[in-house]
C-alpha positions in Angstrom: -1.6 15.0 10.4 -2.6 13.1 13.5 -2.0 15.9 16.2 -5.4 16.4 17.7 -4.8 20.1 18.7 -6.1 23.1 16.8 -3.0 24.8 15.3 -1.9 27.7 13.1 0.9 27.1 10.7 2.9 29.6 8.7 4.6 29.1 5.4 6.7 31.7 3.7 6.6 31.4 -0.1 9.7 32.1 -2.1 9.1 32.8 -5.7 10.5 34.7 -8.8 7.2 36.6 -9.2 3.6 36.7 -8.3 2.1 33.4 -7.2 -1.2 31.7 -6.7 -2.2 29.0 -4.3 -4.8 26.1 -5.1 -6.1 23.3 -2.8 -7.7 23.2 0.6 -10.3 21.4 2.7 -12.6 22.2 5.6 -10.2 21.5 8.3 -7.0 23.3 6.8 -7.9 26.9 5.7 -5.1 29.1 4.1 -5.3 32.8 4.7 -4.7 33.8 1.1 -4.8 32.6 -2.4 -2.2 34.7 -4.1 0.8 36.8 -3.3 4.4 37.8 -4.1 7.9 36.7 -3.2 8.4 36.5 0.5 4.7 36.6 1.5 3.6 34.5 4.4 0.6 32.2 4.3 -1.0 31.3 7.5 -3.0 28.0 7.6 -5.5 27.5 10.3 -5.8 23.7 11.1 -9.0 22.6 12.9 -8.8 20.1 15.8 -8.7 16.5 14.6 -11.8 15.0 16.3 -11.6 11.7 14.3 -8.3 10.3 15.5 -7.6 9.3 11.9 -4.7 10.6 10.0 -5.4 13.6 7.7 -3.5 15.0 4.7 -4.1 17.8 2.2 -2.1 19.3 -0.7 -1.7 22.9 -1.5 -0.2 23.7 -4.8 1.7 27.1 -5.2 2.2 28.2 -8.8 4.4 31.0 -10.3 4.3 31.1 -14.1 4.7 27.6 -15.3 6.3 26.4 -12.1 4.6 24.5 -9.3 5.4 23.4 -5.9 
């Protein structure tokens, strides 16, 4: 992510049951670590002050499935 502005992203999780979320970093902070089908996760993304490309991975798990 090379956009230099602070942003808030929203992801809606579709699952067959309760899910958990793992992963994160100091510049991309999710609002929750678990939920149920249809719940939204807001991710606060801090301004990129380095000018370098950034990336991060969040893993959502439901039972044995991961995405």
